[in-house]
C-alpha positions as CSV (number, residue, x, y, z in Angstrom):
1,M,40.5,-56.3,-60.2
2,P,38.2,-58.3,-62.5
3,F,35.3,-56.4,-64.0
4,N,32.7,-58.4,-62.1
5,D,34.4,-57.8,-58.8
6,K,34.6,-54.1,-59.6
7,Q,30.9,-54.1,-60.5
8,T,30.0,-55.9,-57.2
9,S,32.2,-53.5,-55.2
10,T,30.6,-50.5,-56.9
11,V,27.1,-51.8,-56.3
12,S,27.9,-52.5,-52.6
13,W,29.4,-49.0,-52.2
14,A,26.4,-47.4,-53.8
15,K,24.0,-49.4,-51.5
16,D,26.0,-48.6,-48.4
17,K,26.2,-45.0,-49.4
18,T,22.5,-44.8,-50.1
19,T,21.6,-46.5,-46.8
20,S,24.0,-44.3,-44.7
21,T,22.7,-41.2,-46.4
22,Y,19.1,-42.2,-45.8
23,H,19.9,-42.9,-42.1
24,A,21.8,-39.7,-41.8
25,I,18.9,-37.6,-43.2
26,T,16.2,-39.4,-41.3
27,G,18.3,-39.3,-38.1
28,R,18.7,-35.5,-38.4
29,L,15.0,-35.1,-39.1
30,L,14.1,-37.2,-36.1
31,Q,16.5,-35.2,-33.9
32,N,14.9,-31.9,-34.9
33,S,13.3,-30.4,-31.7
34,F,10.1,-29.3,-33.5
35,I,9.6,-32.7,-35.0
36,K,10.3,-34.5,-31.8
37,R,8.0,-32.2,-29.9
38,N,5.1,-32.6,-32.3
39,K,5.8,-36.2,-33.5
40,K,2.3,-37.4,-32.4
41,S,0.5,-34.4,-33.8
42,I,2.4,-34.6,-37.1
43,I,1.5,-38.3,-37.5
44,I,-2.2,-37.8,-36.7
45,G,-2.4,-34.7,-38.8
46,S,-0.6,-36.4,-41.7
47,V,-3.0,-39.4,-41.5
48,I,-6.0,-37.1,-41.5
49,W,-4.5,-35.0,-44.4
50,L,-3.8,-38.1,-46.4
51,V,-7.3,-39.6,-45.8
52,I,-9.1,-36.4,-46.8
53,N,-7.0,-36.0,-50.0
54,I,-7.3,-39.6,-50.9
55,A,-11.0,-39.4,-50.5
56,G,-10.9,-36.1,-52.6
57,S,-8.8,-37.8,-55.3
58,I,-11.3,-40.6,-55.5
59,Y,-14.3,-38.2,-55.7
60,F,-12.8,-36.0,-58.4
61,N,-11.4,-38.9,-60.4
62,T,-14.9,-40.6,-60.2
63,A,-16.5,-37.3,-61.3
64,E,-14.0,-37.0,-64.2
65,D,-14.7,-40.5,-65.3
66,K,-18.5,-40.0,-65.1
67,A,-18.2,-36.8,-67.2
68,Q,-16.1,-38.6,-69.8
69,N,-18.4,-41.6,-69.9
70,D,-21.5,-39.4,-70.1
71,F,-20.0,-37.5,-73.1
72,L,-19.0,-40.8,-74.9
73,Q,-22.3,-42.5,-74.1
74,A,-24.3,-39.5,-75.5
75,G,-22.4,-39.7,-78.8
76,I,-22.6,-43.5,-79.0
77,E,-26.4,-43.6,-78.3
78,T,-27.0,-40.8,-80.9
79,A,-25.0,-42.8,-83.5
80,L,-27.0,-46.0,-82.7
81,N,-30.3,-44.2,-82.8
82,M,-29.4,-42.7,-86.2
83,K,-28.5,-46.1,-87.7
84,D,-32.1,-47.3,-88.1
85,K,-33.3,-43.9,-89.4
86,I,-30.8,-43.7,-92.3
87,R,-30.4,-47.3,-93.4
88,S,-33.3,-47.4,-95.8
89,P,-32.8,-43.8,-97.2
90,L,-29.1,-44.6,-97.6
91,L,-29.9,-47.8,-99.5
92,E,-32.4,-46.0,-101.7
93,N,-30.2,-42.9,-102.1
94,D,-33.0,-40.8,-100.6
95,I,-31.1,-37.6,-100.2
96,L,-34.1,-35.7,-98.8
97,S,-34.7,-38.1,-96.0
98,L,-30.9,-38.2,-95.2
99,N,-30.8,-34.4,-95.0
100,V,-33.8,-34.5,-92.6
101,A,-31.9,-37.0,-90.4
102,I,-28.8,-34.8,-90.4
103,G,-31.0,-31.9,-89.5
104,E,-32.5,-33.8,-86.5
105,L,-29.0,-34.7,-85.4
106,E,-27.9,-31.0,-85.6
107,K,-30.8,-30.0,-83.4
108,K,-30.3,-32.8,-80.9
109,I,-26.6,-32.6,-80.0
110,K,-25.3,-29.6,-82.0
111,P,-22.2,-31.4,-83.5
112,V,-19.3,-29.5,-85.0
113,F,-20.1,-31.4,-88.2
114,S,-22.2,-34.4,-89.3
115,T,-22.2,-36.4,-92.5
116,I,-23.4,-39.5,-94.2
117,L,-20.9,-41.3,-96.5
118,D,-21.6,-44.0,-99.1
119,H,-19.6,-47.2,-99.4
120,N,-17.0,-45.4,-101.5
121,Q,-16.4,-42.8,-98.8
122,N,-18.1,-40.1,-100.8
123,V,-20.1,-37.5,-99.0
124,I,-23.8,-37.9,-99.7
125,V,-25.1,-35.3,-97.2
126,H,-23.2,-33.0,-94.9
127,S,-24.1,-30.3,-92.4
128,N,-22.0,-28.1,-94.6
129,P,-23.6,-28.2,-98.1
130,D,-20.4,-27.3,-99.8
131,A,-18.8,-30.6,-98.7
132,V,-21.4,-32.7,-100.6
133,N,-20.2,-34.9,-103.4
134,S,-16.6,-34.7,-102.3
135,K,-14.1,-36.8,-100.3
136,L,-13.9,-36.2,-96.6
137,N,-10.3,-35.0,-96.2
138,N,-10.3,-32.4,-93.5
139,L,-9.9,-34.8,-90.6
140,I,-6.5,-35.9,-89.2
141,E,-6.7,-38.7,-86.8
142,K,-4.7,-38.2,-83.6
143,K,-5.9,-40.8,-81.1
144,I,-8.1,-43.9,-81.2
145,I,-10.4,-44.0,-78.2
146,G,-12.0,-47.4,-79.0
147,V,-14.9,-49.2,-80.5
148,F,-18.2,-49.4,-78.5
149,D,-21.2,-51.3,-79.9
150,D,-19.7,-50.9,-83.4
151,V,-19.3,-47.2,-82.9
152,E,-15.7,-46.1,-83.5
153,V,-14.6,-43.2,-81.3
154,N,-11.5,-41.1,-82.2
155,I,-9.8,-37.8,-81.4
156,V,-9.1,-35.9,-84.6
157,D,-7.8,-32.5,-85.8
158,Y,-10.7,-30.8,-87.6
159,M,-9.7,-28.5,-90.4
160,G,-6.1,-28.5,-89.0
161,N,-6.8,-26.3,-85.9
162,K,-9.4,-27.8,-83.7
163,E,-9.5,-31.1,-81.7
164,I,-12.8,-32.8,-81.7
165,T,-14.2,-36.3,-80.8
166,T,-15.7,-38.2,-83.8
167,F,-18.2,-41.0,-83.7
168,C,-18.4,-43.2,-86.8
169,L,-20.9,-46.1,-87.3
170,P,-20.9,-48.3,-90.4
171,I,-24.3,-49.0,-91.9
172,F,-25.0,-52.5,-93.2
173,F,-27.7,-54.0,-95.2
174,S,-27.8,-57.8,-95.5
175,K,-24.2,-57.8,-94.1
176,I,-23.1,-55.6,-96.9
177,K,-21.6,-52.2,-95.9
178,I,-23.6,-49.5,-97.7
179,G,-22.1,-46.5,-96.0
180,K,-21.6,-44.9,-92.6
181,I,-22.6,-42.0,-90.4
182,L,-19.9,-39.7,-89.0
183,F,-20.2,-36.7,-86.7
184,G,-17.9,-34.8,-84.5
185,L,-18.6,-33.3,-81.0
186,N,-16.8,-30.4,-79.5
187,S,-15.1,-31.7,-76.3
188,A,-14.2,-28.2,-75.1
189,K,-17.0,-28.3,-72.5
190,L,-15.8,-31.7,-71.3
191,E,-12.2,-30.4,-71.0
192,K,-13.5,-27.4,-69.0
193,T,-15.3,-29.8,-66.7
194,I,-12.3,-32.0,-66.2
195,S,-10.1,-28.9,-65.7
196,A,-12.5,-27.7,-63.0
197,Y,-12.3,-31.1,-61.3
198,N,-8.5,-31.0,-61.4
199,M,-8.5,-27.5,-60.0
200,G,-10.9,-28.6,-57.3
201,F,-8.5,-31.3,-56.2
202,I,-5.6,-28.9,-56.2
203,I,-7.6,-26.4,-54.1
204,L,-8.5,-29.3,-51.7
205,V,-4.8,-30.2,-51.3
206,V,-3.8,-26.6,-50.8
207,L,-6.6,-25.9,-48.3
208,T,-6.0,-29.1,-46.3
209,T,-2.2,-28.3,-46.2
210,I,-2.8,-24.8,-45.0
211,L,-5.2,-26.1,-42.3
212,F,-2.7,-28.7,-41.3
213,I,0.0,-26.1,-41.0
214,I,-2.3,-23.8,-39.0
215,A,-3.4,-26.6,-36.7
216,L,0.2,-27.7,-36.2
217,F,1.2,-24.2,-35.4
218,F,-1.3,-23.9,-32.6
219,T,-0.7,-27.4,-31.4
220,N,3.0,-26.7,-31.2
221,K,2.3,-23.5,-29.3
222,A,0.1,-25.4,-26.8
223,I,2.7,-28.1,-26.4
224,K,5.5,-25.6,-25.8
225,N,3.4,-23.8,-23.2
226,K,2.7,-27.1,-21.5
227,I,6.4,-28.1,-21.6
228,S,7.4,-24.8,-20.2
229,K,5.0,-25.2,-17.3
230,N,6.1,-28.8,-16.7
231,L,9.8,-27.8,-16.8
232,A,9.2,-25.1,-14.2
233,E,7.4,-27.5,-12.0
234,L,10.1,-30.2,-12.5
235,E,12.8,-27.7,-11.4
236,N,11.0,-27.1,-8.1
237,L,9.7,-30.6,-7.6
238,Q,9.5,-31.6,-3.9
239,K,7.5,-34.8,-4.2
240,V,7.1,-37.6,-6.7
241,G,4.2,-39.8,-6.0
242,P,4.6,-41.0,-2.4
243,Y,8.3,-40.1,-2.3
244,F,9.6,-36.8,-0.8
245,L,12.8,-35.5,-2.4
246,K,15.5,-34.6,0.1
247,K,18.6,-33.6,-1.8
248,K,20.4,-34.3,-5.1
249,I,23.3,-36.7,-4.7
250,A,24.5,-37.3,-8.2
251,Q,23.9,-36.4,-11.9
252,G,24.8,-37.8,-15.3
253,G,24.2,-37.0,-18.9
254,M,20.6,-38.3,-18.9
255,A,19.3,-38.1,-15.3
256,E,19.7,-36.8,-11.8
257,L,19.7,-38.9,-8.6
258,Y,17.8,-37.7,-5.6
259,L,17.8,-39.0,-2.1
260,A,14.2,-39.4,-1.1
261,E,12.0,-40.8,1.7
262,Y,8.9,-43.0,1.4
263,I,6.8,-42.2,4.5
264,R,3.7,-44.1,5.6
265,E,1.6,-44.1,8.7
266,H,2.8,-45.6,12.1
267,G,6.3,-44.2,11.5
268,F,7.2,-46.5,8.6
269,K,9.9,-44.8,6.5
270,R,12.2,-46.0,3.8
271,V,15.1,-44.2,2.2
272,V,15.2,-44.6,-1.6
273,I,16.9,-43.1,-4.7
274,I,14.7,-41.3,-7.2
275,K,16.1,-41.2,-10.7
276,K,14.8,-38.2,-12.6
277,I,15.3,-37.4,-16.2
278,W,16.9,-34.0,-16.8
279,P,14.1,-31.4,-17.4
280,H,15.4,-30.6,-21.0
281,L,15.1,-34.3,-21.9
282,A,11.8,-34.9,-20.2
283,Q,9.8,-34.4,-23.4
284,N,12.2,-36.6,-25.5
285,Q,10.3,-39.8,-26.3
286,D,13.5,-41.7,-27.1
287,F,14.9,-41.0,-23.6
288,L,11.5,-41.8,-22.0
289,D,11.3,-45.1,-23.8
290,M,14.8,-46.0,-22.7
291,F,14.1,-44.9,-19.2
292,I,10.9,-47.1,-19.0
293,R,12.7,-50.0,-20.5
294,E,15.5,-49.8,-17.9
295,A,12.9,-49.8,-15.1
296,R,10.9,-52.7,-16.6
297,L,14.0,-54.8,-17.2
298,A,15.7,-54.1,-13.9
299,A,12.5,-54.8,-12.0
300,K,12.7,-58.4,-13.3
301,L,16.0,-58.8,-11.6
302,Q,15.6,-59.6,-7.9
303,H,19.1,-60.5,-6.6
304,P,21.2,-59.4,-3.6
305,N,24.0,-58.2,-5.9
306,I,21.7,-56.1,-8.2
307,V,20.2,-52.7,-7.2
308,Q,16.5,-53.2,-6.8
309,I,13.8,-51.2,-8.6
310,F,10.8,-50.4,-6.5
311,D,8.6,-48.2,-8.6
312,L,8.0,-46.4,-11.9
313,I,6.2,-43.1,-11.4
314,E,4.5,-40.9,-14.0
315,A,4.2,-37.2,-13.3
316,L,4.3,-34.0,-15.4
317,D,4.5,-35.9,-18.7
318,T,7.7,-37.7,-17.6
319,R,8.8,-40.8,-15.6
320,F,10.7,-41.3,-12.4
321,I,12.3,-44.5,-11.1
322,A,12.4,-45.3,-7.4
323,M,15.2,-47.6,-6.6
324,E,17.2,-49.1,-3.7
325,Y,19.4,-46.7,-1.9
326,I,23.0,-48.0,-1.5
327,D,24.7,-46.0,1.3
328,G,28.3,-46.1,0.1
329,K,30.5,-45.4,-3.0
330,N,31.0,-46.8,-6.4
331,L,34.2,-48.6,-7.3
332,H,35.5,-45.6,-9.3
333,E,35.1,-43.3,-6.3
334,I,36.8,-45.9,-4.1
335,M,39.8,-46.1,-6.5
336,V,40.1,-42.3,-6.6
337,I,40.2,-42.2,-2.8
338,E,42.6,-45.1,-2.4
339,Q,44.9,-44.1,-5.3
340,K,46.4,-47.6,-5.2
341,G,45.5,-51.2,-5.8
342,L,43.0,-52.8,-3.5
343,P,44.1,-55.9,-1.3
344,V,43.9,-59.2,-3.2
345,D,41.4,-60.8,-0.9
346,L,39.1,-57.7,-1.0
347,S,39.4,-57.6,-4.8
348,I,38.5,-61.2,-5.2
349,Y,35.5,-60.8,-2.9
350,I,34.1,-57.9,-4.9
351,I,34.5,-59.6,-8.3
352,Q,33.0,-62.7,-6.8
353,K,29.8,-60.9,-5.8
354,I,29.6,-59.0,-9.1
355,S,30.0,-62.2,-11.1
356,L,27.1,-63.7,-9.1
357,G,24.9,-60.8,-10.0
358,L,25.9,-60.9,-13.7
359,Y,25.4,-64.7,-13.9
360,Y,21.9,-64.2,-12.4
361,S,21.0,-61.5,-15.0
362,H,22.6,-63.5,-17.9
363,S,20.7,-66.7,-17.0
364,K,17.4,-65.1,-15.9
365,V,14.3,-66.7,-17.4
366,D,10.8,-65.3,-18.0
367,D,8.7,-66.0,-15.0
368,K,5.7,-66.9,-17.1
369,T,7.1,-68.7,-20.1
370,G,10.3,-70.0,-18.6
371,K,12.3,-68.9,-21.7
372,P,15.7,-67.3,-21.2
373,L,15.7,-63.4,-21.3
374,Y,19.4,-63.2,-22.4
375,I,20.0,-60.0,-20.5
376,V,23.4,-58.4,-21.2
377,H,24.4,-55.4,-19.2
378,R,26.7,-53.9,-21.8
379,D,27.9,-51.1,-19.5
380,V,29.9,-52.9,-16.8
381,N,32.3,-50.3,-15.4
382,P,33.5,-49.2,-12.0
383,Q,30.9,-46.4,-11.7
384,N,28.1,-48.9,-12.0
385,M,29.5,-51.2,-9.3
386,L,28.3,-49.9,-5.9
387,I,29.8,-50.9,-2.5
388,S,27.8,-50.0,0.6
389,Y,29.2,-49.2,4.1
390,R,27.6,-52.4,5.2
391,G,29.7,-54.5,2.9
392,E,27.1,-55.0,0.1
393,V,28.2,-55.2,-3.5
394,K,25.6,-54.2,-6.1
395,I,25.4,-53.8,-9.9
396,S,23.4,-50.8,-11.1
397,D,22.2,-49.1,-14.3
398,Y,20.7,-51.5,-16.8
399,G,19.8,-48.5,-19.0
400,I,21.6,-49.7,-22.2
401,S,21.3,-53.4,-21.5
402,K,20.3,-55.8,-24.2
403,A,17.5,-58.3,-23.6
404,K,15.6,-60.6,-25.9
405,S,12.3,-59.7,-24.3
406,E,12.8,-55.9,-24.6
407,P,13.1,-53.6,-27.7
408,S,16.6,-52.3,-28.4
409,F,17.2,-48.6,-28.8
410,T,20.7,-49.2,-30.2
411,Q,21.3,-47.7,-33.6
412,V,23.3,-49.6,-36.2
413,G,27.0,-48.7,-35.9
414,V,26.7,-47.0,-32.5
415,I,28.9,-48.4,-29.8
416,K,27.2,-48.9,-26.4
417,G,29.2,-48.7,-23.2
418,K,32.2,-46.8,-21.9
419,L,35.2,-47.0,-24.3
420,S,37.7,-48.2,-21.7
421,Y,35.6,-51.2,-20.9
422,L,34.6,-52.5,-24.3
423,S,35.2,-56.1,-25.3
424,P,37.0,-56.8,-28.6
425,E,33.7,-57.9,-30.2
426,Q,32.0,-54.6,-29.1
427,A,34.8,-52.6,-30.5
428,L,34.5,-54.4,-33.8
429,G,30.7,-53.9,-33.9
430,K,29.9,-57.6,-33.7
431,D,27.0,-59.2,-31.9
432,V,27.3,-58.8,-28.2
433,D,26.4,-61.5,-25.7
434,H,27.0,-62.1,-21.9
435,Q,30.7,-62.7,-22.5
436,A,31.2,-59.0,-23.2
437,D,30.2,-58.3,-19.6
438,I,32.7,-60.9,-18.4
439,Y,35.5,-59.2,-20.4
440,A,34.5,-55.8,-18.9
441,L,34.5,-57.3,-15.4
442,G,38.0,-58.7,-16.2
443,I,39.2,-55.1,-16.9
444,I,37.7,-53.9,-13.6
445,F,39.4,-56.8,-11.8
446,Y,42.7,-55.8,-13.4
447,E,42.3,-52.1,-12.5
448,I,41.3,-52.6,-8.8
449,L,44.4,-54.8,-8.4
450,A,46.8,-52.6,-10.4
451,G,45.4,-49.3,-9.0
452,K,45.2,-47.7,-12.4
453,K,43.2,-47.8,-15.6
454,L,44.1,-50.5,-18.1
455,Y,42.8,-48.6,-21.2
456,K,42.6,-44.9,-21.8
457,F,41.3,-43.7,-25.1
458,E,40.7,-40.2,-26.5
459,N,38.0,-41.2,-29.0
460,E,35.9,-44.0,-30.3
461,L,38.2,-44.5,-33.4
462,E,41.2,-45.1,-31.2
463,A,39.3,-47.6,-29.1
464,I,38.1,-49.5,-32.1
465,R,41.7,-49.8,-33.5
466,T,43.4,-50.6,-30.2
467,I,41.2,-52.9,-28.2
468,P,41.1,-55.9,-30.6
469,V,44.9,-56.1,-30.8
470,M,46.2,-54.6,-27.6
471,E,48.2,-57.0,-25.3
472,I,47.2,-57.1,-21.7
473,P,50.2,-56.3,-19.4
474,D,51.1,-58.9,-16.9
475,I,49.4,-58.1,-13.6
476,T,52.3,-59.4,-11.6
477,L,54.4,-56.6,-12.9
478,E,52.1,-54.2,-11.1
479,R,51.3,-56.5,-8.2
480,P,53.9,-59.1,-7.4
481,D,51.6,-60.4,-4.6
482,V,49.0,-61.7,-7.1
483,P,49.1,-65.5,-7.1
484,Q,49.7,-67.3,-10.4
485,E,46.3,-68.9,-10.1
486,L,44.6,-65.5,-9.8
487,K,46.7,-64.3,-12.8
488,S,45.4,-67.2,-14.9
489,V,41.8,-66.3,-13.9
490,L,42.3,-62.7,-14.9
491,E,43.9,-63.6,-18.2
492,K,41.0,-66.0,-18.9
493,C,38.5,-63.1,-18.3
494,L,40.5,-61.0,-20.8
495,E,40.8,-63.5,-23.6
496,K,40.1,-61.8,-26.9
497,D,38.9,-65.1,-28.4
498,K,35.5,-65.7,-26.9
499,T,35.9,-69.5,-27.1
500,R,38.8,-69.3,-24.6
501,R,37.2,-66.8,-22.3
502,Y,34.9,-67.8,-19.4
503,Q,31.7,-69.1,-21.0
504,N,29.6,-67.8,-18.1
505,A,30.1,-65.7,-14.9
506,K,29.4,-68.7,-12.7
507,E,32.7,-70.4,-13.9
508,L,34.6,-67.2,-12.9
509,H,32.9,-67.2,-9.5
510,D,33.7,-70.9,-8.9
511,D,37.4,-70.4,-9.8
512,L,37.6,-67.5,-7.3
513,V,36.0,-69.6,-4.6
514,K,38.7,-72.3,-5.3
515,I,41.5,-69.7,-5.0
516,K,40.0,-68.4,-1.7
517,H,39.9,-71.9,-0.4
518,N,43.4,-72.8,-1.5
519,F,44.9,-69.7,0.0
520,K,42.6,-69.9,3.1
521,M,41.2,-66.4,2.5
522,R,38.3,-65.7,4.9
523,Y,37.3,-62.3,3.5
524,N,33.6,-61.7,3.8
525,E,31.0,-58.9,4.0
526,T,32.0,-57.8,7.5
527,D,35.6,-57.3,6.3
528,L,34.4,-55.2,3.4
529,A,32.2,-53.2,5.7
530,D,35.2,-52.5,7.9
531,F,37.3,-51.5,4.9
532,M,34.6,-49.1,3.7
533,N,34.1,-47.5,7.1
534,C,37.8,-47.2,7.9
535,N,39.2,-46.2,4.5
536,I,36.3,-44.6,2.6
537,R,33.6,-43.3,4.9
538,P,35.4,-40.5,6.8
539,G,35.8,-38.3,3.6
540,K,32.2,-38.8,2.7
541,D,30.9,-37.8,6.2
542,Q,33.0,-34.7,6.1
543,S,31.7,-33.7,2.7
544,D,28.1,-34.3,3.8
545,N,28.3,-32.3,7.0
């Protein structure tokens, strides 16, 4: 491999590794029960903590800057004031007057030392008399602060063991330098002041952190008590809004389904299904968001082949969905009872109705804007296809659907939908559109004709490897009575190449209508109702009674 390719590969690997590690860490943190429970409190508390400490940092930094500026300004002003006093005595070499000026300086600001030098850097007067008539050589410059109004300010080592701040101002007469005044101030007091401000900020951070932790502790305790109370009430819930819960009829990984009644005055009564999040998930905001999204999205779909959503109820800090009650079985249950392939005309009728429901959701437009919503179910499987004892065919569960108008809760790299009904593009992690639903419907079509599952995978990795390359067995080997035209329709549903697959569910529906017409199939809703009541209903009635 060329060096550049190796370098690019290494960089890509490092970026991918960093990204995956970041997502893994943040993912684990966000799944932590304490963080999930106190997410809102942590965010609000963190913002308050941050605002207080930012304000404190600004205050203490401003105070430090002021202390430093005051210190420097005092030295600069003193130097400037001394300039006029010593110019004439320095020119005239009036030692007495210069000593008087140094004495005044000593009284005013109490410097570590002060001196006046001539133009040759010789000490004329000094706060230490022993230093007179010598060179100033006990200062070692460490840091230049700057020049302010001709006053040069430096940090120096004084006599080899003490840091001081010196102020030096050249003295001119008729633009000729005749000497300079130099004095050093002890900055220990300033350093103590700055240290005090720094310590003050540290104390502020520690105190606000302790208060934040204490507040979070009590908030968490209050939330846990509230959750415990709500969970206890959820366990024994008898009524949700205007709906009276009668009995639990099903349960899944995320929610329970209850048969319920909506009773009004004058004897008006409607039987509905209440979808209730499991109590231990009721406080999980991710599940709540997904639940609300499902209700909001499904409520937009008003079609005879889609389960209708009537209401979204909020109670005990959770949500409930009231939906249409379908008195019947799902396709999976029907296949378990039958244990064989369904009649060809019955199978065609069911797929025909499902394709109409899917086409409606795929092509649904926003009622206000008229723009397509691009709703993709992404979980088309037999358990979500409901058949009533009246011969109705309904699509249910838009919980993980994808729509342009709604936020997606899909994480990068996470496969959505049951493994046995994934399209090749889903298995490969590619963008998913409505044709993935058509592929899944093709699998259902194959299975209800064959009377057995097409795919069966033990894990996600096996599905990813197998689905994109697996050849679909010839349906006529399982069902010799399947016409060639129907076989072609089935194969077109299950094309791995999307360009050769049905482009929309309406095309599939229309081809099935043609087959029914060509073979003079008169199968309708009444026939399906007869099948359900004769073949499926007796076992259900016995189990209920």
